[in-house]
N, C-alpha and C positions, 0 to 999 in steps of 0.2 A: 504494500500500500504506500501511497505518497504521504509522507509525514509532514510535508511542508504545505502551508496554506498558499494558494495562488488566486489571482483574480480571474474569474471566468464569467461568461455571459450565459444567462439562463432566461427562460421564457415561461409564462403561464400558459396552460392548455387545459382542455377538457378531455380527459381520457374516455375511450369507449367502454372501458371496464375499470371500475374503482374497487374491485374485490381486494380486501386486505388493506385498503388505504382510507384515510379520512377526508371527507369533503369532496365536492364535485369538481374543484379546480386544483390542479397540481402544477408543480414546477419541474422543468427538465432543462438540461444543458442544450444549447443549440449545437448542430453538427459541426465537425471540424475541430474539436478541442480535445482529442484523445490525450489521456485516457478517460476524460469525462465524456461519457457516451450518452446520447439522447434517451436511451431506454432506462437509465439509472434514476433511482429515487433521489430527490434532493430534500434534505431536512434543513429548513431555514425559517425565517420570520413568517408567521402566518399572514401578516399584512400584505405580502407580495401576492398571495392568491385571493385575499379578501377585499383589498382596497383599490385594486387596479383592474382595468378591463382585461379579458382573456386575450392573450397574444402579446401583452406588454413584455418587453425585454428589460433585464436588469443586469448590472455588473455587481457580482458579489465576491467576497473573499471566502474560499472554501478549500476543502481537501477531501481525498478519498479515504474512507475508513471501512472496516468490516468488524465493528465492535463485537467482541465475543465470538469471532470466527464465523459470523453469518455472511449473508449476501452483501457484497460491497455496495456502498451508497455514498452520496456526497453530503458533507456536513458543513454548514455555515452557522455560527452562533446567532440566535435570534435577536440579540441586542446589537449586533454589529451594523454599522451603516452600509447602505447599498446605494447604487446609482441607477436611477430610472433612465433608460436609453431612448424610450419613445413614449408618447402619450396614448 
């Protein structure tokens, strides 16, 4: 896993299947940022999915993790600042 935090671009989207996840709107990395892949779950501030329109892009500080040996996911602390890249 990448232990260093990096700035990546993510976007909100409405998945066709929300099984095992909370809420109707989710956050994913945009393509072209390997190893941050678009199918990976992003854990970050809820306001990104609750206070902006679907499709909004953000620049966040994040890293890959697989806490307790589970499926790798992307983590950004919910109190950290982020940049809105479009309205």
